[in-house]
N, C-alpha and C positions, 0 to 999 in steps of 0.2 A: 071892439072886442068881439065883434061878431065873427071875426076870423078864427078866434080861439074857441068859441063855444058853438058846437054843431046844433043844428035844428033837430027837432024831433023827427021830421020827415026824412032827413038824411040818415039818422040812426035807424029808423024803421026800414028804409030801403037797403041799407047796408046789412041789417040783420036778415032780411028776406033773401038778399043775394047770397049772403054767407050760408043760410040754411039750404038754399037751392044747390049751391056749390057743394056743401057738405053732403046733401042727399045724393048728388050725382057721383061724388067721389066715394061715398059709402056704398052705393049700389054697384058701380062699375070700376072705379079706380082702386079702391082699397083692396079688393080681392086680387087684382092684378099685381099690385105692389107687394102684398103679402106672399103671393105665389112666387114672385121674383126673388124676394128675400129668402123664402123657404128653399127655392132651388139653389140659390147662391150658398145658403148654409149647408145644404146637402152636398153640393160640389166641394165646399171646403172640407166637410167631414170625410168625403171620399178621398180627397187629396191627402188629408192627414192619415187616414187608414192606409192608403197606398204607400205613403212615406214610411209608416211604421212597418208595413209588410216588407218594403224594400230594405229597411234597416235590419229587420229580422233575417231576411234572406242573405244580406251582406254578412251579418254576424255568423250565420250558419255556414256560408261559403268560406269565411275566414277560418272557422273551426275545422271544416273539412280540409281546407288547404293545409292547416297546421298538422292535422292528423296524417294527411298524405306525406307531408315533409318528414314527420317523425317516423312514419312507417318506412319511407324510403331510406332514412338514415339507419334504421334498424336493419333493413335488408342489406344496405351497404356494409354495415359492420359485420353482419352474418356472412356475407360473401367474402369479406376480407379474412375473417377467421377461417372460413372453409378453404380459401385459397392458401392460407398459411399452413393449415393442416395438410392439404394436398402437397404443398411444396416439401414439408417435412417428411411426409410419407414417401414421396418420390425420391428424395435424397436418401432416406433409409433403405428403400428398395434398391437403389443404384449401388449404395455402399455394400449391402449384403450380396448383391449379384456380383460385384467386383471381388468381394472376399471369396465367394464360392468359386468364381472363375480362377482366381489366383490359387486357391487350394487345388482345383483340378489340374492346373498347369504344374504345380509343385508335385502333386501325386504322379502325374504322367512323367515328369522329369525324374522322380525317384525310381519309378518302374523302369524307365529307359536306362538310367544309370545302373540299376541292379542287373538288368539283362546284359548290358555291355560288360559289367564286371564278371558275370558268370561266363559269358563268351570268352573273355580274356583269360579267366581261370582255366576254362576247358581247353583253350588253345595252348596255354602254358603247360597244362598237364599232358596234352598230346605231344607237345614238343619235348617235354622232359621224358615222357615215356619212350618217345622215339629215340632220344639220345641214350636213354638207359638201355634200350634194346640193342642199339648199335654197339654200345660199350659191352653189353653182355655177350653179344654175338662175337665180338672180337675176342673177348676173354675166353668164351667157350671154344672158339676155333683154335686158340692157342693150346688150351688144355685138352682138347679132344683130337688131337692129331693122331693119337694111337687108337686102335680098335677096341682095346680092352676098356678104356675109359668111356667110350661111346656106348658099349654094351651095358656097362654098369649104370649109366645115366638113363637109358631107355628102360631098364628093369625098375629103377627107383620111381620113374614117372608112372609106369604101369601099376606099381604097388599103391601109389598115392591115389590113382584113379579108382582102383578097386575099393579102397577104404572109403572114398567119398560116396560111392554108389552103395 
């Protein structure tokens, strides 16, 4: 049974060696271990803080990207509306320009037609008056063959001229 029951000397020396080891560890080992654990805890805390910051930055970047996309969509819609307005305006301007040009052409055609009609009337009058004078000349020649009739015509023309003046 001696194998199972230790002697007092063994227990004493085990206690002394434990105390010496405990004092050495307490003096030099424990601070180093605690410093390592503390550094590791600080490193883990910094990593968690960095991860939280990265998550916040990612969330902020996602929000900014969504804002940029929404802003781009608004700008695109505004550009499309503006382009549609410009298209409508250009069409209306072209339509009004075409109408005014057509009116100018119609007015010019009316003026041209009126001038040609007046020229035709004047030419017709000139020809009619020329024919009338020719006819009158022939009639007067036939009637004025004698001198008495010529003298009577000249006197009546002079009387008419005196009355007009």
